[in-house]
C-alpha positions, 0 to 999 in steps of 0.5 A: 900540121897547123889547122888540123884538129884531131879528136880522140878515137873511141875507147878500144873494145876489151876482149872477152877475157879481160872483160871477165876480169873486170866484171868479176871484181864487181860486187853485184856480179854472181858466179853464173854471170861471170862463168867462163864455160859455155853453159846457159843459166836460167832462173837466176843461176838455179838451172844450168844447161849446156850451150845446146839447150835448144835441142831440149825442146826437140826431145820434149816434142818427140816425147809429148806429141805421140802421147797427145795423139795416143790420148786424143785418138787411140784412147777413145776406143779403149775407154769404150771397149774396156769396162770398169773404167779400165780404159781411163786407167790405161790413158791415165798411166800413159799421161802420168808416165810421160810426166815422170819421163819429163821430170827425169829429163829436166833432172838430167839436163838442168843440174850441174853434172859434176863440174870441177871448179877452175883454178885462178892460177896454175898449180905449183910444180912439185919439188920432189917430183914423186908423183910426176909421170914416168914419161915426162923428161922435165924441162931440160935444165930450164925452170920447173914446169908442170908435167902433162900427166901425173900418176895417181894410185887408184885401188892399187892400179897406177892411173895417169891424170892429165893436166887441163890447160883451160881449167889450170888443174890436174883432172881427177881420175875419170874426169875429162874436159868437155869441148862443148860445155868447156868444163872439166866434168867428174866421171865424164860419160859423154855430152848428150845433145838430146838432153843438152847437157854433159852426163857426169857424176851428178846426173848419170843416174837420172840419165839412165832412168830417163833413157830406160823410162822412155823405153818403157813408155814407147813399149806401153804406147806400142802395145796398146796401139796394137790392142786398139787395132785388135779391137777394131778387127774384132768389131768390124771383122776385118783384116789388119790393113782395114783396121789401119785405115779405120785408125791410122793414128794407131798405125803411125804410133806403132811404127814410130814407137817401134823405131824409138824403142830400138834406139832408146832400148839399145842405149839402155842395154848399153848403159846397163852393161857399163853400169855392171862393169863400172865404165863410162862411155868415154872409157869404153871407147877410149881405153877398152878395159876388156884387155886390161884391169879396170881399177874401178870395177868392184863387182856387179852388185857393188857397181850397181849400188854405186850408181843407184844407191849412193848419195848424189854428191853436192855440187862444187860450184855455188852459181848464185854466190856473189863474186868476192871483191878482191884487191884488184880495184882498177886505178888510173895509170899516170902514163896510160890514161886508162885503168890498170890493176895494181896487183899485176905483180901477183897475177897473170894477164890473159892476152890474145896474141895474133890473128889465130885467137890463141891466148898466152899467159904473160907474167908481171915482169913480161907485162911491165917490160911490154908496157915500158916499150909501148910507153917509150914509143908513145912518148917519142911522139912528144919530141919527134925531132929527137933521134930514135933509140928503138930497135923495132924497125930496120932503120932509125926512122922506121924504128921511131914510128912503127910498132909491131902488130903484137904491140899494137894489139896490146896497146888496144887491149890495155887502153894505150891505143889513143896515143898510138893513133895520135902518133900515126896522125902526126906522122901523116902530116909530116 
């Protein structure tokens, strides 16, 4: 063992979960900087998009490029043919209408769709059990645990709400967890890849207005491209095919807007049906209210008023607010040589276990037990001649020098890897 010099290895890399725990205690951090969802933030947290925000550029291109071609190639003949500046008015309407559609697009994709804030800790199970789901058998004599569902009364109809293990809350009625954005969204309709955002309670109105306005824009360009072809046929006394050859852009735009109008027009008609019956896309495909009572349907007129004439609720998230500095300041631990939180007795630790990437909540008592086990193994390296007292291995020698993979991962996670690496090096020299 003499003559060999061992240097301490570089500090272990923290997982994303524990890095977020550390970062959120910094007073300079803001909520959007410590956000646990998959959203993308811009302009200092003023704009929130989904993780697929890049698809928004494709949507903008599909809207703007045809209008540019219409204004550059088709409108010139319309300006010449129509008198009293009617041709300029036709082109101006197309440009202004396009700007209006783009505004609705960004109002849909760049705002909070109705994200429900996550809980820091799981809710306490109800002692009386009055609102537990009837199909939950309990914990079978064990300690009280959270049931997977709860019964909630909505307009005289009993509705089951599910518990979200990611957000650690019981979802409100009509709320669902989006697997793409990794958030629970109120009145979740669907995640639209074309706008790169979830469609929920706070942006559904703008989404419907965007889809319906895009349909009208397609029909507008489609109609005046046909008018342009008719003017060419009259001016040159030719058939439709020759008119296409003289203005190929008009023909391309007719085909393009015809296909697009079927797509967005069909989507508009479907969502108009959902609005009149007070359904969401998620509910329509999952629950099928046709065969049973829809507790949210209050009649066609009231349903329309709820969507278009009700006040948009205020966001429950203040993305630009500073993260509050709590008492979980990290101090050095005597035996670890790393920084540990003194409030572990009041909180749970999020640990990555095994190669599957699953997370498991470890309470304070379990964490202290694991900590003491690792400390005892690290301490054994200081007196290698003493007999082993651990039972982790099959023999005394193996139990003294080997640690299970889970504990090795925990050691690396919480800053105890240095002592273990040194112990392994000492073992190699024996």
